[in-house]
N, C-alpha and C positions, 0 to 999 in steps of 0.2 A: 503493499499499501502506499510509504513513504521511500521505496529504493530511485524513483524518478527526485526526490529530494536529498535523498545522497548523492546521485551525479551534479545537482545542481551546489552543494557545498563548499566544494572545494574555492569557490568564488567569492563567497560571504564575506570574509574577511579583508578583499577587495572595495568589494561595493559598499560595504559601510562606510568607511572614509578614503574613496576614491583617491581623494585629495593627495594621500600617503600613499598610493598604487606601487610606484615606483620604487619608493623607500623600502616597502613589506619584501617588493620582488628582488631586489640587489641586497640590500642589507640584512633581511633576516633569511629569507631563502635561501639566497646567494646560487653559485649552479651546484651545489649537492643534489642529489636526487632524496625528496620525500615522498613517502606513500599517506595517500588516505584509503583507509579500509575499514570494512564493514564489520557487525559484530552481531552477532545472532544472540546473543545474551537478552538479561533485564533491562531498564534504561537505563544508559550508562557513556559517558563520553570517557576517554584517558589518551594519555601518549605512552609511546617507547619511545624514551628519546634517544637510546643507544641505536636503535631501526632506523632513526628519522621516521616514526609511523606514529601516526594520530588514527585510534579508533573510535567510528562514531557506531554503535548502536540503530537498527531500525524500532527498537523499543525505544531506544530515547528520540531519535527525533518524533515518533510519533506522539510521543507525551508531551515533548517541548510545543509541536504545533497544535495539541489540545489545549494547553495552556495560554498560548497563544488567540488562538480563536476565543478563548473564557477574558484572556485580558482585553482583547481590541472589541467584544461586544459589551464588556462592564465599562469601559470608557465611554462607547458609545449612548449608551443608554443611559449614564450616569451625568454623562455633560448636556444630553438633553434635556434630560430632569430637572439637571438645579438650574438650567434658564427657561424653563419654562413658568407659568403663572400659578403659585401655592393656592391650596384652598384656607381658606383659613381657619387659623391655629394648626396646619399644617407645620411642624416643628422639620420634620426629615425627612428628606425622598427615601422612598419606596420603589425599588426598583428588582424585588424578588419574582414578582408575575412574569416581568419580563425576560428576567435572566432564564426564568424555566419554560417559556416560551420556546427560547431560542436553545435549549437545549445545555445552558451553561454548565448545573450541578454535573449531568451525565457525561459530558468533556472528562470534568474534572475527575470525576470518579474512574473513567477509563485512564487516565495521565498517571493515577494514583496505583492503579492495580498494573500498571506496567512498569514500577518500580520493582515490582515484587518479581514479575516473570513477564517473558514476551508473551503476547495470545492475538488471536486474529481481533481482525477491526469489528465489532460491533455491528451487526445488522441493522440495528434501529437508529446507528449514528451516519449521517453523510458524511462519506470520508472526504479527504480536504481536496479538492481543484487543485490540479497542478499547472496550470497554464490561464488563471481566470484573467479577464481585462482590470489594469491596472486600475483604475479608478471604480471600482469596485469593491463591497463590502469582501469577496471573496477574497480579492487584491491587496485587500490593506492586511486581511489578516496575516497572510503570506509574508507580506513586507515586514509584520511585527515577527514573525516565525523568523524569518531569515536577519533582520536585527539582532535578535537573541541567540539566534546560532552563531554568530558572529563572535557576540562576545564568549562564547564557551571554546568557538574554535579556536580564538584568539590566544584564550588562556591554557589552551592546550600547546599551541605554538609556542610560547612563551618557557614550557617546558624543556620542549626541544631546543629551542634557539639558547639556553641556558645551560643546556645539559644537564636539566637536574638527573636525581638520581632516588631510586626506592627504597635503597636500606639505609637510613639513617635515623639518629633517635628522633624522638616523637617533634619535639621542639624544632629540628631542625626542617623538617618534612613541612610541618606547619607552615614557616617563614617561606619555603619555596611558592606555599599556596599562595599566601600574602603576593610574592612578589610577582605570578602570575597574573593574580586578578588584577594588579595594579598595573600591570604591564597591557592588558586589555581595555581596563577602563581608559586609560591615559591615551591610546593609540584609538582610540574610539574617541575623544572628547578633546584632544589637545589641538586640533584643526577643525574643530565644528562650529566654530564663530559664536556670534551669541543670537542667533537666530532661529527658526522652526528648524533648519539640521540639528543643533542642540539638543533641541527639545525632544525631537522624534528618538534622537540614538540617547537620550538620556530614558526616555520608557523604553525600549525595547532593552536596558541592561536590568531595568527595575522587571522586566521579564523574565528574564533569565534567572536574578534573584529570587524570583519567584518560586520557578523551576527547584532551587536548591533549597527553598523552604519547606517544597511540599519534600523534596527528597527527604529532608532530617524528618519530617514528620512522619512519612510511613515508613523508614526504614532505620531513622535513628542518624545517630552523631556518630561517626569517625574517630577515631583518633591521630588519623594522619592530616586530617583536615579542621580548619577552624571550625568552629560552628558558625552555622546561616546569617545568626545574626551579627557577628563581628565582623562577616565578608562587605554584607550590607550596610552598616556601618562604614566601613571603610570606603567602601565605592562611593557613598551618598554625599563622603569628603569630598569628593572631587568632582560633584555635580556643577557649584558653581553658576545656578541661575538665578534670576532674579526671582523677586516676590511674587508677581504673580504670573510665575511659569507656567507654560499650558502643559510642558511636559512632567511636571512637579503636581500639578491638579489631576491627568489622567492616572499619575502613579500612584497618587493616593488615594482614587478610584479605586483602581487593581487590587491594593495591597488591603485595600478596608473590606472590598465586598469577596475577596477569595481566603482571606487570611484571619479576618476578626470580623463575620458578616452580623454576631448578632449582639456586639456591645453598640449602645446607642452612641452617634459622635455629635459633640457640643456645634455650634456654627460660628465660620470663623471667617475672618473679613479677605484672606489672600490665601493664595494654593499653597504658600511655603509653611504658614500656619498649619494647613491641614497635613501636608507631609508631614511635618514636624509631631503630630498629636498620631496618626498613624505609625510613626515609627519608634514613640515611646509604647505603643501598644504589643507593638511587636517583640520590644524589649521585655514587657511583659509575659509574653506567649512563649517566646523561643529564648530562653533564658540562658546564658553563656554560661556553661561547663567549668 
């Protein structure tokens, strides 16, 4: 079901930051041969630096696409509802019915199941369209998916580029993960400017991090990676957006709806305030070990 996405994956690190394409080709990949290999494991992505190989599981691609689908539709529904006239006395928007109509909970449930084992695409869920028109909901879902995949790919590229090794004391393994995260986040954002490109890239990084939160929620935290909340905290420190950022607004909607759907949200004046409040909720829900 996601085999065509695997074929497109190699271009995602170039497409998310085209202004750095030459640098990526010459300074990072260089003249050596790198391999992008499929894996039939449960949802996962990993690198083998000694082989210059990056592995993408089909289940990982499917789970990430499902979360990108959910993220796009949550952001779309929430932003429309936020700007619609409110009923008298209505303090908080309710998006549950429309999310259910678009099968958002079903896609999330399937994504989480894939963290445990690869499995066939459910008959009752529409599969990913491979080549939709760009300016359609389906095309925008795929854009979010490929953007999130680029962050994951760049993280794995960093492991290979830095020559990271697997058998080290725990604290050094964790340092390698922080360095790979920072490489991916900075690569995507450093040349993004301050306009809509930056806003979109921030959102896609948050979608990738949401995948990590769901992974940790489903499988548990390992000893060789930082807790998801710590990785989120480090990435968010690099976003550098304005107080009324559209990227932060949509990221806040996504994180709230997917990871903390039941807690009533206070009213805020700016996107930054919303994002900071949701971030504090994540600190409580996903405490660092």
